[in-house]
All heavy atoms as TSV, in Angstrom:
chain	resi	resn	atom	element	x	y	z
A	1	MET	N	N	299.409	120.685	196.060
A	1	MET	CA	C	299.425	119.326	196.543
A	1	MET	C	C	299.228	118.326	195.406
A	1	MET	O	O	299.689	117.200	195.501
A	1	MET	CB	C	298.346	119.134	197.611
A	1	MET	CG	C	298.653	119.829	198.926
A	1	MET	SD	S	300.175	119.202	199.645
A	1	MET	CE	C	300.967	120.725	200.076
A	2	ARG	N	N	298.518	118.738	194.369
A	2	ARG	CA	C	298.311	117.846	193.224
A	2	ARG	C	C	299.655	117.434	192.634
A	2	ARG	O	O	299.854	116.293	192.261
A	2	ARG	CB	C	297.427	118.540	192.176
A	2	ARG	CG	C	297.299	117.832	190.847
A	2	ARG	CD	C	296.804	116.414	190.890
A	2	ARG	NE	N	295.542	116.252	191.553
A	2	ARG	CZ	C	295.088	115.074	191.975
A	2	ARG	NH1	N	295.774	113.968	191.792
A	2	ARG	NH2	N	293.939	114.979	192.593
A	3	MET	N	N	300.613	118.363	192.592
A	3	MET	CA	C	301.938	118.058	192.062
A	3	MET	C	C	302.606	116.946	192.888
A	3	MET	O	O	303.214	116.036	192.327
A	3	MET	CB	C	302.807	119.320	192.080
A	3	MET	CG	C	304.251	119.107	191.670
A	3	MET	SD	S	305.291	120.548	191.997
A	3	MET	CE	C	305.275	120.590	193.783
A	4	LEU	N	N	302.468	117.015	194.199
A	4	LEU	CA	C	303.070	116.001	195.066
A	4	LEU	C	C	302.393	114.648	194.851
A	4	LEU	O	O	303.063	113.618	194.775
A	4	LEU	CB	C	302.960	116.419	196.533
A	4	LEU	CG	C	303.615	117.746	196.904
A	4	LEU	CD1	C	303.360	118.061	198.373
A	4	LEU	CD2	C	305.090	117.754	196.604
A	5	ALA	N	N	301.071	114.667	194.742
A	5	ALA	CA	C	300.338	113.424	194.508
A	5	ALA	C	C	300.720	112.817	193.159
A	5	ALA	O	O	300.925	111.607	193.048
A	5	ALA	CB	C	298.834	113.689	194.566
A	6	ASP	N	N	300.838	113.655	192.152
A	6	ASP	CA	C	301.217	113.157	190.826
A	6	ASP	C	C	302.619	112.555	190.840
A	6	ASP	O	O	302.870	111.539	190.201
A	6	ASP	CB	C	301.131	114.273	189.790
A	6	ASP	CG	C	299.702	114.684	189.485
A	6	ASP	OD1	O	298.775	113.916	189.816
A	6	ASP	OD2	O	299.518	115.784	188.919
A	7	ARG	N	N	303.520	113.191	191.578
A	7	ARG	CA	C	304.884	112.658	191.672
A	7	ARG	C	C	304.891	111.291	192.363
A	7	ARG	O	O	305.571	110.367	191.930
A	7	ARG	CB	C	305.778	113.644	192.419
A	7	ARG	CG	C	307.221	113.265	192.413
A	7	ARG	CD	C	308.087	114.382	192.917
A	7	ARG	NE	N	309.400	113.864	193.236
A	7	ARG	CZ	C	310.249	114.452	194.049
A	7	ARG	NH1	N	309.951	115.610	194.598
A	7	ARG	NH2	N	311.406	113.905	194.299
A	8	PHE	N	N	304.120	111.160	193.419
A	8	PHE	CA	C	304.029	109.883	194.111
A	8	PHE	C	C	303.450	108.815	193.193
A	8	PHE	O	O	303.976	107.709	193.087
A	8	PHE	CB	C	303.164	110.017	195.374
A	8	PHE	CG	C	303.059	108.742	196.166
A	8	PHE	CD1	C	304.028	108.407	197.083
A	8	PHE	CD2	C	301.992	107.880	195.977
A	8	PHE	CE1	C	303.935	107.223	197.818
A	8	PHE	CE2	C	301.888	106.703	196.690
A	8	PHE	CZ	C	302.870	106.377	197.612
A	9	LYS	N	N	302.358	109.153	192.511
A	9	LYS	CA	C	301.725	108.184	191.622
A	9	LYS	C	C	302.668	107.768	190.504
A	9	LYS	O	O	302.689	106.603	190.111
A	9	LYS	CB	C	300.426	108.743	191.051
A	9	LYS	CG	C	299.322	108.808	192.091
A	9	LYS	CD	C	297.955	109.052	191.497
A	9	LYS	CE	C	297.820	110.376	190.828
A	9	LYS	NZ	N	296.448	110.656	190.386
A	10	ALA	N	N	303.453	108.692	189.990
A	10	ALA	CA	C	304.394	108.367	188.918
A	10	ALA	C	C	305.458	107.377	189.393
A	10	ALA	O	O	305.935	106.544	188.622
A	10	ALA	CB	C	305.061	109.638	188.403
A	11	MET	N	N	305.783	107.428	190.670
A	11	MET	CA	C	306.800	106.531	191.227
A	11	MET	C	C	306.224	105.171	191.612
A	11	MET	O	O	306.964	104.208	191.734
A	11	MET	CB	C	307.431	107.161	192.475
A	11	MET	CG	C	308.244	108.403	192.203
A	11	MET	SD	S	308.764	109.220	193.734
A	11	MET	CE	C	309.863	108.013	194.427
A	12	HIS	N	N	304.915	105.088	191.831
A	12	HIS	CA	C	304.339	103.890	192.446
A	12	HIS	C	C	303.069	103.406	191.768
A	12	HIS	O	O	301.977	103.551	192.301
A	12	HIS	CB	C	304.064	104.133	193.928
A	12	HIS	CG	C	305.281	104.544	194.675
A	12	HIS	ND1	N	306.338	103.709	194.895
A	12	HIS	CD2	C	305.637	105.723	195.208
A	12	HIS	CE1	C	307.276	104.355	195.549
A	12	HIS	NE2	N	306.873	105.573	195.750
A	13	HIS	N	N	303.191	102.844	190.621
A	13	HIS	CA	C	302.075	102.143	189.985
A	13	HIS	C	C	300.859	103.010	189.714
A	13	HIS	O	O	299.746	102.540	189.754
A	13	HIS	CB	C	301.667	100.921	190.808
A	13	HIS	CG	C	302.810	100.079	191.223
A	13	HIS	ND1	N	303.584	99.371	190.338
A	13	HIS	CD2	C	303.345	99.858	192.438
A	13	HIS	CE1	C	304.532	98.743	190.985
A	13	HIS	NE2	N	304.410	99.002	192.260
A	14	ASP	N	N	301.061	104.277	189.465
A	14	ASP	CA	C	299.957	105.176	189.095
A	14	ASP	C	C	298.819	105.206	190.104
A	14	ASP	O	O	297.657	105.376	189.724
A	14	ASP	CB	C	299.412	104.810	187.712
A	14	ASP	CG	C	300.464	104.971	186.630
A	14	ASP	OD1	O	301.275	105.904	186.739
A	14	ASP	OD2	O	300.480	104.173	185.686
A	15	SER	N	N	299.115	105.046	191.355
A	15	SER	CA	C	298.060	105.080	192.364
A	15	SER	C	C	298.587	105.619	193.682
A	15	SER	O	O	299.774	105.559	193.955
A	15	SER	CB	C	297.491	103.684	192.605
A	15	SER	OG	O	296.458	103.762	193.565
A	16	MET	N	N	297.650	106.155	194.466
A	16	MET	CA	C	297.967	106.571	195.828
A	16	MET	C	C	297.237	105.701	196.844
A	16	MET	O	O	297.424	105.854	198.036
A	16	MET	CB	C	297.556	108.031	196.040
A	16	MET	CG	C	298.417	109.001	195.277
A	16	MET	SD	S	297.972	110.709	195.575
A	16	MET	CE	C	297.806	110.775	197.333
A	17	LEU	N	N	296.382	104.811	196.359
A	17	LEU	CA	C	295.594	103.964	197.249
A	17	LEU	C	C	296.377	102.711	197.636
A	17	LEU	O	O	296.852	101.976	196.773
A	17	LEU	CB	C	294.291	103.552	196.570
A	17	LEU	CG	C	293.356	104.686	196.155
A	17	LEU	CD1	C	292.169	104.140	195.394
A	17	LEU	CD2	C	292.925	105.491	197.354
A	18	CYS	N	N	296.473	102.464	198.922
A	18	CYS	CA	C	297.200	101.279	199.401
A	18	CYS	C	C	296.649	100.003	198.765
A	18	CYS	O	O	297.401	99.131	198.356
A	18	CYS	CB	C	297.108	101.172	200.916
A	18	CYS	SG	S	298.044	102.444	201.779
A	19	ARG	N	N	295.346	99.918	198.698
A	19	ARG	CA	C	294.700	98.730	198.126
A	19	ARG	C	C	295.198	98.481	196.705
A	19	ARG	O	O	295.506	97.352	196.333
A	19	ARG	CB	C	293.185	98.916	198.131
A	19	ARG	CG	C	292.425	97.832	197.434
A	19	ARG	CD	C	290.914	98.030	197.474
A	19	ARG	NE	N	290.401	99.383	197.481
A	19	ARG	CZ	C	290.200	100.123	196.370
A	19	ARG	NH1	N	290.503	99.652	195.203
A	19	ARG	NH2	N	289.705	101.332	196.467
A	20	GLU	N	N	295.297	99.537	195.905
A	20	GLU	CA	C	295.750	99.386	194.525
A	20	GLU	C	C	297.249	99.101	194.456
A	20	GLU	O	O	297.696	98.294	193.654
A	20	GLU	CB	C	295.381	100.620	193.718
A	20	GLU	CG	C	293.885	100.758	193.525
A	20	GLU	CD	C	293.484	102.049	192.845
A	20	GLU	OE1	O	294.365	102.862	192.491
A	20	GLU	OE2	O	292.263	102.252	192.660
A	21	ILE	N	N	298.028	99.766	195.299
A	21	ILE	CA	C	299.472	99.525	195.322
A	21	ILE	C	C	299.761	98.077	195.695
A	21	ILE	O	O	300.642	97.437	195.135
A	21	ILE	CB	C	300.179	100.492	196.298
A	21	ILE	CG1	C	300.114	101.922	195.738
A	21	ILE	CG2	C	301.624	100.082	196.537
A	21	ILE	CD1	C	300.554	102.985	196.714
A	22	LEU	N	N	298.973	97.544	196.634
A	22	LEU	CA	C	299.154	96.161	197.078
A	22	LEU	C	C	298.416	95.168	196.186
A	22	LEU	O	O	298.417	93.973	196.456
A	22	LEU	CB	C	298.689	96.008	198.533
A	22	LEU	CG	C	299.484	96.812	199.549
A	22	LEU	CD1	C	298.853	96.705	200.927
A	22	LEU	CD2	C	300.933	96.388	199.577
A	23	GLN	N	N	297.800	95.677	195.134
A	23	GLN	CA	C	297.087	94.861	194.159
A	23	GLN	C	C	295.971	94.027	194.808
A	23	GLN	O	O	295.820	92.839	194.545
A	23	GLN	CB	C	298.053	93.979	193.377
A	23	GLN	CG	C	299.076	94.798	192.625
A	23	GLN	CD	C	300.111	93.957	191.917
A	23	GLN	OE1	O	300.330	92.806	192.255
A	23	GLN	NE2	N	300.751	94.532	190.923
A	24	LEU	N	N	295.179	94.680	195.650
A	24	LEU	CA	C	294.025	94.056	196.280
A	24	LEU	C	C	292.766	94.578	195.611
A	24	LEU	O	O	292.725	95.720	195.165
A	24	LEU	CB	C	293.979	94.394	197.773
A	24	LEU	CG	C	295.209	94.013	198.591
A	24	LEU	CD1	C	295.100	94.586	199.999
A	24	LEU	CD2	C	295.367	92.508	198.630
A	25	SER	N	N	291.742	93.773	195.533
A	25	SER	CA	C	290.486	94.243	194.965
A	25	SER	C	C	289.603	94.787	196.079
A	25	SER	O	O	289.835	94.527	197.262
A	25	SER	CB	C	289.790	93.118	194.209
A	25	SER	OG	O	289.393	92.112	195.106
A	26	LYS	N	N	288.569	95.528	195.708
A	26	LYS	CA	C	287.676	96.127	196.701
A	26	LYS	C	C	287.050	95.100	197.625
A	26	LYS	O	O	286.832	95.355	198.786
A	26	LYS	CB	C	286.582	96.918	196.006
A	26	LYS	CG	C	286.968	98.280	195.596
A	26	LYS	CD	C	285.767	99.053	195.085
A	26	LYS	CE	C	286.140	100.486	194.828
A	26	LYS	NZ	N	285.006	101.291	194.381
A	27	GLY	N	N	286.750	93.925	197.122
A	27	GLY	CA	C	286.079	92.905	197.915
A	27	GLY	C	C	286.995	92.075	198.793
A	27	GLY	O	O	286.524	91.254	199.569
A	28	ASP	N	N	288.306	92.257	198.687
A	28	ASP	CA	C	289.233	91.459	199.496
A	28	ASP	C	C	289.028	91.729	200.975
A	28	ASP	O	O	288.878	92.864	201.401
A	28	ASP	CB	C	290.690	91.763	199.131
A	28	ASP	CG	C	291.111	91.162	197.818
A	28	ASP	OD1	O	290.381	90.302	197.296
A	28	ASP	OD2	O	292.178	91.546	197.314
A	29	LYS	N	N	289.014	90.678	201.737
A	29	LYS	CA	C	288.919	90.808	203.194
A	29	LYS	C	C	290.338	90.940	203.751
A	29	LYS	O	O	291.285	90.399	203.199
A	29	LYS	CB	C	288.218	89.595	203.778
A	29	LYS	CG	C	286.800	89.461	203.267
A	29	LYS	CD	C	286.034	88.455	204.072
A	29	LYS	CE	C	284.717	88.226	203.377
A	29	LYS	NZ	N	283.611	88.801	203.975
A	30	PRO	N	N	290.492	91.648	204.851
A	30	PRO	CA	C	291.824	91.796	205.442
A	30	PRO	C	C	292.417	90.435	205.793
A	30	PRO	O	O	291.700	89.511	206.190
A	30	PRO	CB	C	291.576	92.612	206.714
A	30	PRO	CG	C	290.211	93.184	206.569
A	30	PRO	CD	C	289.458	92.323	205.613
A	31	GLU	N	N	293.713	90.342	205.630
A	31	GLU	CA	C	294.400	89.102	206.000
A	31	GLU	C	C	294.420	88.976	207.522
A	31	GLU	O	O	294.399	89.968	208.242
A	31	GLU	CB	C	295.850	89.132	205.497
A	31	GLU	CG	C	295.983	89.122	203.998
A	31	GLU	CD	C	297.446	89.183	203.555
A	31	GLU	OE1	O	298.349	89.026	204.406
A	31	GLU	OE2	O	297.672	89.391	202.369
A	32	ALA	N	N	294.487	87.749	207.979
A	32	ALA	CA	C	294.642	87.525	209.411
A	32	ALA	C	C	295.997	88.080	209.839
A	32	ALA	O	O	296.955	88.060	209.068
A	32	ALA	CB	C	294.563	86.029	209.710
A	33	PRO	N	N	296.084	88.602	211.036
A	33	PRO	CA	C	297.366	89.128	211.504
A	33	PRO	C	C	298.460	88.060	211.423
A	33	PRO	O	O	298.229	86.888	211.699
A	33	PRO	CB	C	297.094	89.516	212.962
A	33	PRO	CG	C	295.620	89.690	213.040
A	33	PRO	CD	C	295.037	88.738	212.036
A	34	THR	N	N	299.620	88.495	211.008
A	34	THR	CA	C	300.768	87.599	210.930
A	34	THR	C	C	301.898	88.183	211.743
A	34	THR	O	O	301.937	89.387	211.982
A	34	THR	CB	C	301.238	87.412	209.475
A	34	THR	OG1	O	301.579	88.698	208.942
A	34	THR	CG2	C	300.162	86.795	208.602
A	35	PRO	N	N	302.820	87.348	212.172
A	35	PRO	CA	C	303.982	87.885	212.896
A	35	PRO	C	C	304.725	88.868	211.993
A	35	PRO	O	O	304.917	88.612	210.808
A	35	PRO	CB	C	304.837	86.651	213.176
A	35	PRO	CG	C	303.931	85.484	213.006
A	35	PRO	CD	C	302.878	85.894	212.030
A	36	GLN	N	N	305.087	89.993	212.549
A	36	GLN	CA	C	305.759	91.011	211.756
A	36	GLN	C	C	307.269	90.775	211.803
A	36	GLN	O	O	307.997	91.407	212.556
A	36	GLN	CB	C	305.348	92.387	212.230
A	36	GLN	CG	C	303.866	92.598	211.982
A	36	GLN	CD	C	303.396	93.971	212.358
A	36	GLN	OE1	O	304.161	94.812	212.785
A	36	GLN	NE2	N	302.113	94.211	212.190
A	37	ILE	N	N	307.695	89.857	210.948
A	37	ILE	CA	C	309.102	89.496	210.839
A	37	ILE	C	C	309.601	89.925	209.462
A	37	ILE	O	O	308.850	90.474	208.665
A	37	ILE	CB	C	309.285	87.978	211.060
A	37	ILE	CG1	C	308.397	87.189	210.091
A	37	ILE	CG2	C	308.936	87.595	212.504
A	37	ILE	CD1	C	308.561	85.683	210.183
A	38	ALA	N	N	310.836	89.676	209.166
A	38	ALA	CA	C	311.451	90.130	207.912
A	38	ALA	C	C	310.652	89.701	206.688
A	38	ALA	O	O	310.468	90.485	205.755
A	38	ALA	CB	C	312.875	89.622	207.829
A	39	GLU	N	N	310.148	88.489	206.683
A	39	GLU	CA	C	309.380	88.004	205.532
A	39	GLU	C	C	308.099	88.822	205.338
A	39	GLU	O	O	307.678	89.082	204.219
A	39	GLU	CB	C	309.039	86.521	205.666
A	39	GLU	CG	C	310.235	85.595	205.570
A	39	GLU	CD	C	311.004	85.466	206.882
A	39	GLU	OE1	O	310.472	85.837	207.953
A	39	GLU	OE2	O	312.153	85.020	206.835
A	40	TYR	N	N	307.489	89.222	206.430
A	40	TYR	CA	C	306.275	90.039	206.365
A	40	TYR	C	C	306.579	91.357	205.666
A	40	TYR	O	O	305.868	91.765	204.748
A	40	TYR	CB	C	305.758	90.291	207.778
A	40	TYR	CG	C	304.645	91.307	207.851
A	40	TYR	CD1	C	303.329	90.933	207.633
A	40	TYR	CD2	C	304.905	92.640	208.149
A	40	TYR	CE1	C	302.300	91.857	207.713
A	40	TYR	CE2	C	303.889	93.570	208.218
A	40	TYR	CZ	C	302.598	93.177	207.997
A	40	TYR	OH	O	301.588	94.101	208.070
A	41	TYR	N	N	307.648	92.018	206.091
A	41	TYR	CA	C	307.979	93.311	205.511
A	41	TYR	C	C	308.489	93.191	204.080
A	41	TYR	O	O	308.322	94.107	203.282
A	41	TYR	CB	C	308.984	94.051	206.390
A	41	TYR	CG	C	308.357	94.489	207.692
A	41	TYR	CD1	C	308.673	93.868	208.889
A	41	TYR	CD2	C	307.405	95.496	207.713
A	41	TYR	CE1	C	308.078	94.254	210.082
A	41	TYR	CE2	C	306.792	95.890	208.898
A	41	TYR	CZ	C	307.145	95.267	210.073
A	41	TYR	OH	O	306.549	95.651	211.233
A	42	ALA	N	N	309.068	92.069	203.731
A	42	ALA	CA	C	309.560	91.869	202.371
A	42	ALA	C	C	308.408	91.829	201.376
A	42	ALA	O	O	308.554	92.257	200.236
A	42	ALA	CB	C	310.378	90.587	202.287
A	43	LYS	N	N	307.245	91.330	201.786
A	43	LYS	CA	C	306.124	91.245	200.854
A	43	LYS	C	C	305.157	92.413	200.992
A	43	LYS	O	O	304.212	92.529	200.234
A	43	LYS	CB	C	305.376	89.918	201.015
A	43	LYS	CG	C	304.600	89.773	202.293
A	43	LYS	CD	C	303.845	88.457	202.314
A	43	LYS	CE	C	302.947	88.403	203.549
A	43	LYS	NZ	N	302.080	87.267	203.538
A	44	ARG	N	N	305.363	93.293	201.943
A	44	ARG	CA	C	304.506	94.463	202.139
A	44	ARG	C	C	305.341	95.722	201.936
A	44	ARG	O	O	306.117	96.097	202.803
A	44	ARG	CB	C	303.908	94.462	203.541
A	44	ARG	CG	C	303.085	93.248	203.894
A	44	ARG	CD	C	301.819	93.193	203.129
A	44	ARG	NE	N	300.893	94.212	203.626
A	44	ARG	CZ	C	299.594	94.108	203.534
A	44	ARG	NH1	N	299.047	93.064	202.986
A	44	ARG	NH2	N	298.835	95.060	203.975
A	45	PRO	N	N	305.197	96.369	200.821
A	45	PRO	CA	C	306.051	97.512	200.491
A	45	PRO	C	C	305.643	98.819	201.169
A	45	PRO	O	O	306.120	99.879	200.787
A	45	PRO	CB	C	305.887	97.606	198.976
A	45	PRO	CG	C	304.497	97.134	198.736
A	45	PRO	CD	C	304.291	96.027	199.743
A	46	CYS	N	N	304.795	98.758	202.162
A	46	CYS	CA	C	304.263	99.973	202.765
A	46	CYS	C	C	305.343	100.892	203.328
A	46	CYS	O	O	305.281	102.111	203.144
A	46	CYS	CB	C	303.252	99.622	203.848
A	46	CYS	SG	S	301.879	98.627	203.226
A	47	THR	N	N	306.305	100.330	204.017
A	47	THR	CA	C	307.357	101.146	204.618
A	47	THR	C	C	308.098	101.938	203.553
A	47	THR	O	O	308.360	103.130	203.717
A	47	THR	CB	C	308.340	100.262	205.405
A	47	THR	OG1	O	307.604	99.532	206.383
A	47	THR	CG2	C	309.407	101.083	206.088
A	48	TYR	N	N	308.402	101.286	202.451
A	48	TYR	CA	C	309.083	101.961	201.345
A	48	TYR	C	C	308.223	103.088	200.794
A	48	TYR	O	O	308.707	104.180	200.505
A	48	TYR	CB	C	309.420	100.950	200.254
A	48	TYR	CG	C	309.922	101.570	198.987
A	48	TYR	CD1	C	311.195	102.126	198.925
A	48	TYR	CD2	C	309.114	101.623	197.854
A	48	TYR	CE1	C	311.654	102.710	197.767
A	48	TYR	CE2	C	309.565	102.200	196.689
A	48	TYR	CZ	C	310.838	102.750	196.638
A	48	TYR	OH	O	311.283	103.336	195.495
A	49	ARG	N	N	306.913	102.859	200.643
A	49	ARG	CA	C	306.007	103.864	200.096
A	49	ARG	C	C	305.909	105.079	201.010
A	49	ARG	O	O	305.916	106.215	200.561
A	49	ARG	CB	C	304.613	103.280	199.868
A	49	ARG	CG	C	304.551	102.070	198.972
A	49	ARG	CD	C	304.920	102.419	197.539
A	49	ARG	NE	N	304.531	101.333	196.658
A	49	ARG	CZ	C	305.395	100.552	196.027
A	49	ARG	NH1	N	306.674	100.732	196.167
A	49	ARG	NH2	N	304.968	99.593	195.229
A	50	VAL	N	N	305.806	104.839	202.303
A	50	VAL	CA	C	305.734	105.946	203.258
A	50	VAL	C	C	307.036	106.746	203.221
A	50	VAL	O	O	307.030	107.978	203.236
A	50	VAL	CB	C	305.429	105.436	204.685
A	50	VAL	CG1	C	305.587	106.546	205.713
A	50	VAL	CG2	C	304.032	104.848	204.745
A	51	GLY	N	N	308.156	106.052	203.131
A	51	GLY	CA	C	309.443	106.740	203.025
A	51	GLY	C	C	309.532	107.587	201.771
A	51	GLY	O	O	310.036	108.710	201.804
A	52	SER	N	N	309.022	107.071	200.672
A	52	SER	CA	C	309.016	107.829	199.416
A	52	SER	C	C	308.149	109.076	199.540
A	52	SER	O	O	308.520	110.150	199.069
A	52	SER	CB	C	308.510	106.963	198.272
A	52	SER	OG	O	309.407	105.920	198.015
A	53	ALA	N	N	306.985	108.935	200.168
A	53	ALA	CA	C	306.099	110.083	200.366
A	53	ALA	C	C	306.782	111.139	201.230
A	53	ALA	O	O	306.715	112.343	200.940
A	53	ALA	CB	C	304.791	109.636	200.991
A	54	ALA	N	N	307.467	110.710	202.274
A	54	ALA	CA	C	308.184	111.650	203.142
A	54	ALA	C	C	309.301	112.350	202.371
A	54	ALA	O	O	309.520	113.556	202.534
A	54	ALA	CB	C	308.751	110.911	204.353
A	55	GLU	N	N	309.993	111.617	201.520
A	55	GLU	CA	C	311.073	112.205	200.721
A	55	GLU	C	C	310.516	113.246	199.742
A	55	GLU	O	O	311.082	114.340	199.599
A	55	GLU	CB	C	311.789	111.108	199.947
A	55	GLU	CG	C	312.951	111.605	199.130
A	55	GLU	CD	C	313.658	110.478	198.388
A	55	GLU	OE1	O	313.573	109.318	198.831
A	55	GLU	OE2	O	314.273	110.776	197.360
A	56	ILE	N	N	309.407	112.937	199.103
A	56	ILE	CA	C	308.777	113.885	198.178
A	56	ILE	C	C	308.377	115.153	198.917
A	56	ILE	O	O	308.611	116.275	198.455
A	56	ILE	CB	C	307.548	113.236	197.492
A	56	ILE	CG1	C	308.007	112.143	196.525
A	56	ILE	CG2	C	306.695	114.283	196.786
A	56	ILE	CD1	C	306.880	111.245	196.027
A	57	PHE	N	N	307.773	114.990	200.088
A	57	PHE	CA	C	307.336	116.152	200.853
A	57	PHE	C	C	308.536	116.954	201.368
A	57	PHE	O	O	308.508	118.185	201.365
A	57	PHE	CB	C	306.427	115.731	202.007
A	57	PHE	CG	C	305.711	116.892	202.631
A	57	PHE	CD1	C	304.776	117.606	201.902
A	57	PHE	CD2	C	305.966	117.270	203.927
A	57	PHE	CE1	C	304.117	118.687	202.458
A	57	PHE	CE2	C	305.313	118.349	204.497
A	57	PHE	CZ	C	304.383	119.068	203.764
A	58	CYS	N	N	309.584	116.287	201.769
A	58	CYS	CA	C	310.795	116.975	202.217
A	58	CYS	C	C	311.389	117.801	201.075
A	58	CYS	O	O	311.780	118.959	201.274
A	58	CYS	CB	C	311.805	115.957	202.742
A	58	CYS	SG	S	313.294	116.689	203.429
A	59	ASP	N	N	311.441	117.231	199.883
A	59	ASP	CA	C	311.931	117.972	198.713
A	59	ASP	C	C	311.075	119.208	198.460
A	59	ASP	O	O	311.587	120.285	198.157
A	59	ASP	CB	C	311.930	117.083	197.463
A	59	ASP	CG	C	312.972	115.986	197.509
A	59	ASP	OD1	O	313.887	116.042	198.355
A	59	ASP	OD2	O	312.869	115.059	196.679
A	60	TYR	N	N	309.761	119.044	198.591
A	60	TYR	CA	C	308.832	120.154	198.412
A	60	TYR	C	C	309.104	121.265	199.425
A	60	TYR	O	O	309.190	122.449	199.066
A	60	TYR	CB	C	307.398	119.648	198.531
A	60	TYR	CG	C	306.374	120.742	198.692
A	60	TYR	CD1	C	305.949	121.488	197.601
A	60	TYR	CD2	C	305.824	121.027	199.944
A	60	TYR	CE1	C	305.010	122.491	197.747
A	60	TYR	CE2	C	304.887	122.025	200.099
A	60	TYR	CZ	C	304.480	122.761	199.002
A	60	TYR	OH	O	303.564	123.754	199.155
A	61	LEU	N	N	309.247	120.904	200.692
A	61	LEU	CA	C	309.507	121.909	201.729
A	61	LEU	C	C	310.837	122.615	201.507
A	61	LEU	O	O	310.934	123.832	201.684
A	61	LEU	CB	C	309.473	121.263	203.115
A	61	LEU	CG	C	308.105	120.791	203.604
A	61	LEU	CD1	C	308.250	120.099	204.953
A	61	LEU	CD2	C	307.124	121.948	203.686
A	62	ASN	N	N	311.860	121.862	201.124
A	62	ASN	CA	C	313.160	122.469	200.857
A	62	ASN	C	C	313.089	123.452	199.693
A	62	ASN	O	O	313.664	124.538	199.762
A	62	ASN	CB	C	314.209	121.395	200.580
A	62	ASN	CG	C	314.613	120.648	201.826
A	62	ASN	OD1	O	314.500	121.159	202.943
A	62	ASN	ND2	N	315.072	119.427	201.659
A	63	ALA	N	N	312.388	123.081	198.625
A	63	ALA	CA	C	312.239	123.971	197.472
A	63	ALA	C	C	311.451	125.220	197.855
A	63	ALA	O	O	311.792	126.333	197.446
A	63	ALA	CB	C	311.557	123.242	196.325
A	64	LYS	N	N	310.391	125.029	198.646
A	64	LYS	CA	C	309.579	126.160	199.084
A	64	LYS	C	C	310.408	127.117	199.937
A	64	LYS	O	O	310.355	128.334	199.755
A	64	LYS	CB	C	308.370	125.656	199.863
A	64	LYS	CG	C	307.418	126.736	200.266
A	64	LYS	CD	C	306.195	126.172	200.935
A	64	LYS	CE	C	305.317	127.334	201.358
A	64	LYS	NZ	N	304.048	126.920	201.883
A	65	GLN	N	N	311.193	126.575	200.835
A	65	GLN	CA	C	312.036	127.401	201.698
A	65	GLN	C	C	313.070	128.136	200.856
A	65	GLN	O	O	313.332	129.315	201.079
A	65	GLN	CB	C	312.726	126.557	202.761
A	65	GLN	CG	C	313.580	127.381	203.719
A	65	GLN	CD	C	314.242	126.511	204.778
A	65	GLN	OE1	O	314.339	125.307	204.638
A	65	GLN	NE2	N	314.712	127.143	205.821
A	66	GLN	N	N	313.643	127.466	199.882
A	66	GLN	CA	C	314.644	128.097	199.014
A	66	GLN	C	C	314.020	129.248	198.225
A	66	GLN	O	O	314.621	130.307	198.098
A	66	GLN	CB	C	315.245	127.073	198.047
A	66	GLN	CG	C	316.387	127.615	197.233
A	66	GLN	CD	C	317.593	128.026	198.064
A	66	GLN	OE1	O	317.894	127.429	199.086
A	66	GLN	NE2	N	318.251	129.079	197.648
A	67	ASN	N	N	312.801	129.063	197.733
A	67	ASN	CA	C	312.110	130.108	196.983
A	67	ASN	C	C	311.796	131.305	197.861
A	67	ASN	O	O	311.812	132.443	197.398
A	67	ASN	CB	C	310.820	129.562	196.346
A	67	ASN	CG	C	311.118	128.659	195.184
A	67	ASN	OD1	O	312.175	128.726	194.566
A	67	ASN	ND2	N	310.181	127.769	194.876
A	68	GLU	N	N	311.485	131.060	199.130
A	68	GLU	CA	C	311.177	132.150	200.044
A	68	GLU	C	C	312.434	132.954	200.392
A	68	GLU	O	O	312.359	134.127	200.681
A	68	GLU	CB	C	310.547	131.601	201.326
A	68	GLU	CG	C	309.140	131.088	201.122
A	68	GLU	CD	C	308.554	130.431	202.353
A	68	GLU	OE1	O	309.261	130.330	203.378
A	68	GLU	OE2	O	307.394	129.992	202.274
A	69	MET	N	N	313.588	132.299	200.302
A	69	MET	CA	C	314.848	132.969	200.634
A	69	MET	C	C	315.353	133.807	199.452
A	69	MET	O	O	316.126	134.728	199.641
A	69	MET	CB	C	315.892	131.951	201.052
A	69	MET	CG	C	315.519	131.236	202.353
A	69	MET	SD	S	316.675	129.920	202.777
A	69	MET	CE	C	318.043	130.880	203.387
A	70	ASP	N	N	314.936	133.450	198.242
A	70	ASP	CA	C	315.415	134.174	197.052
A	70	ASP	C	C	314.747	135.519	196.907
A	70	ASP	O	O	313.794	135.884	197.367
A	70	ASP	CB	C	315.152	133.345	195.779
A	70	ASP	CG	C	316.033	132.101	195.744
A	70	ASP	OD1	O	317.065	132.092	196.415
A	70	ASP	OD2	O	315.664	131.157	195.029
């Protein structure tokens, strides 16, 4: 799993923590809820990050399955 975490960190600002990816400090208070419209998603890269994590894990599973078949 360390390999998967390292791959994710290499792709995304050397961190796996949402707070760090979003460049928030520990003391930041959560923002008030905002309407979830296109502008909201444009400034919050979370969806992209989750998709990247899923892609990394999918690649891992495919490689593992291929190794088991060999």
